[in-house]
Backbone as CSV, one residue per row, in Angstrom:
resi,resn,N_x,N_y,N_z,CA_x,CA_y,CA_z,C_x,C_y,C_z
1,MET,-1.702,16.377,-8.539,-1.622,15.636,-7.303,-0.216,15.155,-7.093
2,LYS,0.102,14.854,-5.848,1.449,14.323,-5.410,1.442,12.874,-5.853
3,LYS,2.660,12.382,-6.208,2.954,11.035,-6.474,3.771,10.468,-5.309
4,VAL,3.521,9.238,-4.942,4.215,8.569,-3.854,4.666,7.281,-4.448
5,ARG,5.847,6.765,-3.791,6.327,5.442,-4.138,6.045,4.595,-2.910
6,ILE,5.284,3.461,-3.047,4.984,2.669,-1.928,5.570,1.266,-2.191
7,THR,6.145,0.704,-1.091,6.778,-0.594,-1.278,6.202,-1.474,-0.115
8,GLN,5.793,-2.735,-0.445,5.336,-3.637,0.607,6.566,-4.252,1.272
9,VAL,6.661,-4.027,2.596,7.776,-4.516,3.349,7.428,-5.642,4.314
10,LYS,6.142,-5.777,4.602,5.753,-6.901,5.506,4.607,-7.643,4.850
11,SER,4.495,-8.896,5.116,3.613,-9.790,4.494,2.134,-9.554,4.986
12,GLY,1.187,-9.893,4.158,-0.192,-9.884,4.572,-0.659,-11.179,5.247
13,ILE,0.165,-12.136,5.287,-0.192,-13.412,5.926,-0.456,-13.246,7.381
14,GLY,-1.520,-13.729,7.851,-1.853,-13.601,9.272,-2.606,-12.283,9.601
15,ARG,-2.832,-11.468,8.592,-3.542,-10.159,8.805,-5.001,-10.373,8.544
16,PRO,-5.863,-9.473,9.062,-7.245,-9.549,8.753,-7.587,-9.477,7.265
17,GLN,-8.604,-10.083,6.863,-8.987,-10.085,5.437,-9.062,-8.740,4.860
18,ARG,-9.589,-7.763,5.612,-9.735,-6.360,5.059,-8.420,-5.803,4.671
19,GLN,-7.355,-6.054,5.458,-5.975,-5.523,5.179,-5.479,-6.279,3.935
20,LYS,-5.707,-7.531,3.738,-5.287,-8.251,2.579,-5.949,-7.753,1.356
21,ASP,-7.244,-7.422,1.473,-8.044,-6.867,0.311,-7.519,-5.468,-0.006
22,THR,-7.168,-4.717,1.008,-6.603,-3.385,0.686,-5.297,-3.417,-0.027
23,LEU,-4.428,-4.336,0.277,-3.166,-4.571,-0.320,-3.416,-4.898,-1.834
24,THR,-4.354,-5.838,-2.039,-4.756,-6.128,-3.398,-5.302,-5.028,-4.208
25,ALA,-6.140,-4.203,-3.515,-6.762,-3.068,-4.219,-5.728,-2.016,-4.561
26,LEU,-4.652,-1.886,-3.786,-3.580,-0.969,-4.133,-2.743,-1.492,-5.307
27,GLY,-2.818,-2.798,-5.586,-2.087,-3.377,-6.722,-0.982,-4.281,-6.363
28,PHE,-0.764,-4.563,-5.054,0.321,-5.417,-4.642,0.045,-6.917,-4.864
29,LYS,1.082,-7.534,-5.447,0.922,-9.010,-5.726,2.023,-9.785,-4.969
30,ARG,3.137,-9.148,-4.580,4.201,-9.915,-3.913,4.932,-8.948,-2.982
31,MET,5.742,-9.598,-2.095,6.531,-8.795,-1.192,7.615,-7.997,-1.913
32,HIS,7.999,-6.908,-1.368,9.076,-6.012,-1.905,8.723,-5.448,-3.266
33,GLN,7.469,-5.491,-3.623,7.058,-4.834,-4.924,6.863,-3.363,-4.660
34,THR,7.260,-2.531,-5.608,7.206,-1.133,-5.477,6.251,-0.560,-6.487
35,LEU,5.345,0.323,-6.083,4.326,0.956,-6.988,4.495,2.460,-6.819
36,GLU,4.256,3.155,-7.983,4.165,4.612,-7.972,2.703,4.977,-8.165
37,VAL,2.092,5.658,-7.268,0.705,5.995,-7.401,0.477,7.459,-7.095
38,GLU,-0.573,7.996,-7.718,-0.949,9.397,-7.436,-1.777,9.395,-6.117
39,LEU,-1.532,10.355,-5.287,-2.102,10.263,-3.894,-3.446,11.046,-3.882
40,SER,-4.480,10.292,-4.355,-5.807,10.822,-4.293,-6.360,10.532,-2.894
41,PRO,-7.452,11.166,-2.519,-7.986,10.903,-1.204,-8.334,9.401,-0.964
42,SER,-8.786,8.717,-1.938,-9.182,7.277,-1.748,-7.916,6.452,-1.509
43,VAL,-6.865,6.712,-2.373,-5.611,6.018,-2.228,-4.973,6.351,-0.927
44,GLU,-5.002,7.562,-0.522,-4.402,7.983,0.755,-5.080,7.241,1.938
45,GLY,-6.355,7.072,1.904,-7.088,6.346,2.886,-6.685,4.909,2.935
46,MET,-6.527,4.266,1.828,-6.100,2.827,1.760,-4.673,2.639,2.271
47,VAL,-3.759,3.623,1.877,-2.356,3.535,2.410,-2.385,3.664,3.889
48,ASP,-3.160,4.533,4.380,-3.267,4.872,5.863,-3.683,3.557,6.608
49,LYS,-4.526,2.773,6.065,-5.054,1.589,6.728,-4.006,0.437,6.846
50,VAL,-3.101,0.465,5.944,-2.070,-0.640,5.907,-0.664,-0.063,6.021
51,LYS,-0.498,1.069,6.515,0.840,1.802,6.577,1.849,1.020,7.397
52,HIS,1.399,0.154,8.245,2.334,-0.660,9.048,3.035,-1.801,8.182
53,LEU,2.404,-2.072,6.977,2.960,-3.040,6.090,3.754,-2.394,4.898
54,LEU,3.804,-1.074,4.842,4.348,-0.413,3.699,5.450,0.553,4.119
55,LYS,6.341,0.860,3.106,7.252,1.904,3.167,6.828,2.957,2.187
56,ILE,6.630,4.238,2.632,6.073,5.311,1.777,7.140,6.347,1.557
57,GLU,7.345,6.727,0.319,8.332,7.786,-0.063,7.632,8.760,-1.015
58,GLU,7.853,10.071,-0.791,7.284,11.057,-1.732,8.269,11.194,-2.880
59,ILE,7.694,11.411,-4.037,8.482,11.567,-5.287,8.678,13.073,-5.607
């Protein structure tokens, strides 16, 4: 599977609880944190729901 590097660039404050929960499920704990994840269908769906808060780069 493809790996992607995702970075949280916008805050979850003031966002709906579902979006906050999605950020937590992806593993984000703070702003500007970068994670490398394998792009499975479930992770791709979560990233798509909060893509306006993230920066996504293919590895």
